[in-house]
C-alpha positions as CSV (number, residue, x, y, z in Angstrom):
1,M,0.0,0.0,0.0
2,T,1.5,3.3,-1.1
3,T,0.6,6.7,0.3
4,V,0.8,9.7,-2.0
5,N,0.2,13.4,-1.2
6,M,-2.4,15.3,-3.2
7,H,0.2,17.3,-5.3
8,E,2.0,14.1,-6.3
9,A,-1.3,12.5,-7.2
10,K,-2.4,15.4,-9.4
11,T,0.8,15.4,-11.4
12,G,1.2,11.6,-11.7
13,L,-2.4,10.4,-11.7
14,S,-2.0,8.4,-14.9
15,K,1.0,6.6,-13.4
16,L,-1.0,5.8,-10.2
17,V,-3.9,4.4,-12.2
18,E,-1.5,2.4,-14.4
19,A,0.0,0.8,-11.2
20,I,-3.5,-0.2,-10.1
21,E,-4.4,-1.5,-13.6
22,N,-1.3,-3.7,-14.0
23,G,-1.4,-5.0,-10.4
24,T,1.8,-3.4,-9.2
25,E,-0.3,-1.7,-6.4
26,S,-3.5,-3.1,-4.9
27,E,-4.4,0.2,-3.2
28,I,-3.0,3.7,-3.2
29,I,-3.9,6.1,-0.4
30,L,-4.3,9.8,-1.2
31,A,-3.2,12.1,1.6
32,R,-3.7,15.8,2.2
33,N,-1.0,17.3,4.4
34,G,0.0,13.8,5.4
35,K,-3.5,12.8,6.5
36,P,-5.2,10.0,4.5
37,V,-8.4,11.2,2.8
38,A,-9.1,8.8,-0.1
39,R,-7.9,5.7,-1.8
40,I,-7.6,4.4,-5.3
41,V,-8.5,0.7,-5.7
42,P,-9.2,-1.6,-8.7
43,L,-12.8,-1.4,-9.8
44,E,-13.2,-5.2,-9.4
45,E,-13.2,-4.8,-5.7
46,F,-16.6,-3.0,-5.9
47,P,-19.8,-5.0,-6.5
48,V,-21.3,-4.5,-9.9
49,V,-24.9,-3.3,-9.7
50,D,-27.2,-5.0,-12.1
51,V,-29.2,-2.1,-13.5
52,S,-31.8,-4.4,-15.0
53,K,-33.0,-5.3,-11.6
54,R,-34.1,-1.7,-11.0
55,L,-36.7,-1.8,-13.8
56,G,-40.0,-3.0,-12.6
57,I,-39.0,-2.8,-8.9
58,A,-42.4,-1.2,-8.0
59,E,-44.4,-3.6,-10.2
60,G,-47.8,-4.3,-8.8
61,Q,-47.6,-1.7,-6.0
62,F,-49.8,0.9,-7.7
63,G,-52.5,-1.2,-9.3
64,S,-53.0,-1.3,-13.0
65,F,-55.0,0.9,-15.4
66,S,-55.3,1.1,-19.1
67,L,-54.0,3.7,-21.4
68,E,-57.5,5.0,-21.8
69,E,-57.9,5.4,-18.0
70,F,-54.5,7.2,-17.9
71,N,-55.5,9.6,-20.6
72,E,-58.8,10.4,-19.0
73,M,-56.9,12.6,-16.6
74,D,-55.4,14.8,-19.3
75,E,-58.2,17.4,-19.3
76,E,-58.2,17.7,-15.5
77,I,-54.4,18.0,-15.4
78,A,-54.5,20.7,-18.1
79,R,-57.2,22.6,-16.2
80,M,-55.1,22.5,-13.0
81,M,-52.1,23.8,-14.9
82,I,-53.9,26.7,-16.5
83,E,-56.2,27.7,-13.6
84,G,-54.3,26.5,-10.6
85,P,-51.8,28.6,-8.5
86,L,-48.2,28.8,-9.7
87,F,-47.1,27.6,-6.3
88,P,-49.7,25.2,-4.8
89,D,-48.8,26.0,-1.2
90,E,-49.8,29.6,-1.6
91,P,-53.4,30.6,-1.2
92,V,-55.3,31.3,-4.4
93,A,-56.2,35.0,-4.7
94,E,-59.8,35.7,-5.2
95,P,-60.5,37.6,-8.5
96,T,-61.1,41.3,-7.9
97,K,-64.3,42.8,-9.1
98,P,-64.2,46.1,-11.0
99,K,-65.1,49.1,-8.9
100,K,-68.2,51.0,-9.8
101,S,-67.7,54.5,-10.6
102,A,-70.0,57.1,-8.9
């Protein structure tokens, strides 16, 4: 395990990565003012996340409805966007009536 200060790491990053790639070093510790702050390790040491498992993770939790049912909400959503407040947490101002002139 080699420890390298930040300045050295900046100027020789490609050499440090090469040492990790070819197996010369299994881990390189990066230090700032002599204090270890990070490490460079081969990527194989980290588990590979299977992204395909993320798709469909909520399947069956929200019921099912058809495209027609989904599209039925279009008009209501459009009305809410046009007529609703810009920021929903703010109270909606009542429309002012024109004053009658005397």
